[in-house]
C-alpha positions as CSV (number, residue, x, y, z in Angstrom):
1,M,146.4,6.6,96.1
2,L,146.1,7.5,99.5
3,V,146.9,4.9,102.2
4,K,145.3,5.7,105.5
5,R,148.0,4.9,108.3
6,N,147.4,3.2,111.7
7,R,148.4,5.9,113.9
8,G,148.4,3.7,116.8
9,G,146.8,4.5,120.3
10,R,143.8,3.3,122.0
11,P,140.9,2.1,119.6
12,P,137.7,4.2,119.9
13,K,134.7,3.1,122.1
14,Q,131.8,1.3,120.6
15,V,129.6,3.8,122.6
16,K,131.0,7.0,124.5
17,K,129.9,8.2,127.7
18,T,129.0,12.0,127.1
19,E,126.5,12.8,129.8
20,Q,127.5,14.1,133.3
21,L,125.6,13.6,136.3
22,A,126.1,15.9,139.4
23,V,125.2,14.2,142.8
24,M,125.1,16.4,146.0
25,C,126.1,14.8,149.1
26,T,127.9,15.9,152.7
27,K,131.6,15.5,153.1
28,T,131.0,12.6,155.4
29,D,128.9,11.1,152.5
30,R,131.7,11.8,150.0
31,F,134.4,10.4,152.1
32,V,132.5,7.2,152.7
33,I,131.6,6.8,149.0
34,R,135.3,7.4,148.1
35,A,136.4,4.8,150.5
36,M,134.0,2.2,149.6
37,A,135.1,2.9,145.6
38,R,138.4,2.4,146.7
39,T,137.9,-0.8,148.7
40,A,136.0,-2.2,145.3
41,G,139.1,-1.0,143.3
42,L,136.9,1.4,141.4
43,T,136.8,5.0,140.8
44,V,134.1,6.9,142.3
45,S,132.4,7.3,139.0
46,E,132.4,3.8,138.0
47,Y,131.1,2.9,141.7
48,L,128.3,5.2,141.4
49,L,127.3,4.2,138.0
50,K,127.3,0.6,138.8
51,A,125.4,1.1,142.2
52,G,122.9,3.3,140.5
53,L,122.3,0.9,137.8
54,G,121.7,-2.0,140.4
55,M,124.6,-3.8,139.4
56,Q,126.5,-5.9,142.0
57,V,129.8,-4.1,143.0
58,I,132.5,-6.4,143.6
59,R,136.0,-6.1,144.8
60,A,138.0,-5.9,141.4
61,K,141.5,-6.1,143.2
62,I,143.8,-9.1,142.8
63,P,145.6,-10.1,145.9
64,K,149.1,-9.4,146.2
65,E,150.2,-12.7,146.6
66,V,148.6,-13.4,143.1
67,L,150.4,-10.8,141.4
68,V,153.7,-12.0,142.9
69,F,153.1,-15.3,141.7
70,T,152.2,-14.4,138.1
71,G,155.2,-12.0,137.9
72,R,157.6,-15.3,138.7
73,I,155.7,-17.2,136.2
74,N,156.0,-14.4,133.6
75,H,159.6,-14.2,134.4
76,T,160.3,-18.0,134.3
77,A,158.6,-18.0,130.8
78,G,161.0,-15.5,129.7
79,L,163.8,-17.3,130.7
80,L,162.8,-20.2,128.8
81,N,161.6,-18.4,125.6
82,Q,165.3,-16.9,125.5
83,L,166.8,-20.6,125.6
84,A,164.5,-21.8,123.0
85,R,165.1,-18.9,120.6
86,K,168.7,-19.8,121.0
87,Q,168.3,-23.4,120.3
88,N,165.8,-22.6,117.3
89,F,168.9,-20.7,115.8
90,G,170.8,-23.8,115.8
91,L,173.0,-22.6,118.4
92,S,174.2,-24.7,121.2
93,L,173.7,-24.0,124.7
94,N,176.8,-22.9,126.7
95,E,177.6,-23.6,130.6
96,V,175.7,-20.4,131.5
97,D,172.8,-21.2,129.6
98,K,172.5,-24.8,131.0
99,L,173.0,-23.4,134.3
100,V,170.1,-21.0,133.7
101,L,168.1,-23.9,132.3
102,A,168.4,-26.0,135.6
103,G,167.6,-23.1,137.7
104,T,164.5,-22.6,135.6
105,L,163.5,-26.2,136.1
106,L,163.7,-25.8,140.1
107,E,161.9,-22.7,139.7
108,L,159.2,-24.4,138.1
109,Q,159.4,-27.1,140.4
110,N,158.9,-24.6,143.3
111,L,156.1,-23.0,141.6
112,S,154.4,-26.2,141.1
113,A,154.6,-26.8,144.8
114,Q,153.3,-23.5,145.9
115,I,150.2,-24.0,143.7
116,K,149.4,-27.2,145.3
117,T,149.8,-26.0,148.8
118,Y,147.7,-22.8,147.8
119,L,145.0,-24.8,146.3
120,Q,144.7,-27.0,149.4
């Protein structure tokens, strides 16, 4: 019996884009379109496709502050996960782990305060 292995990689798309469309423009037009696509956080192809189909082109970029904040939350979650795994294996926390836990608690309190000030 032949078993088909999953070779990994990106899954196939439901609808593949196989058609190309050429657009003639001036250098100035090309520069402006490229700048507008960059501002929207899209490639030129995605930008022109959405604009041509009458879709609303919205800014897709996430503010840097939100990305930094998300990174800090993920880092804190990783620290808590390490401590929880150690505790789940029946190992007791040593002094270093307790200091990390206390620091993580302070970090979470700081993040909570930042969320509250950001939302105001």
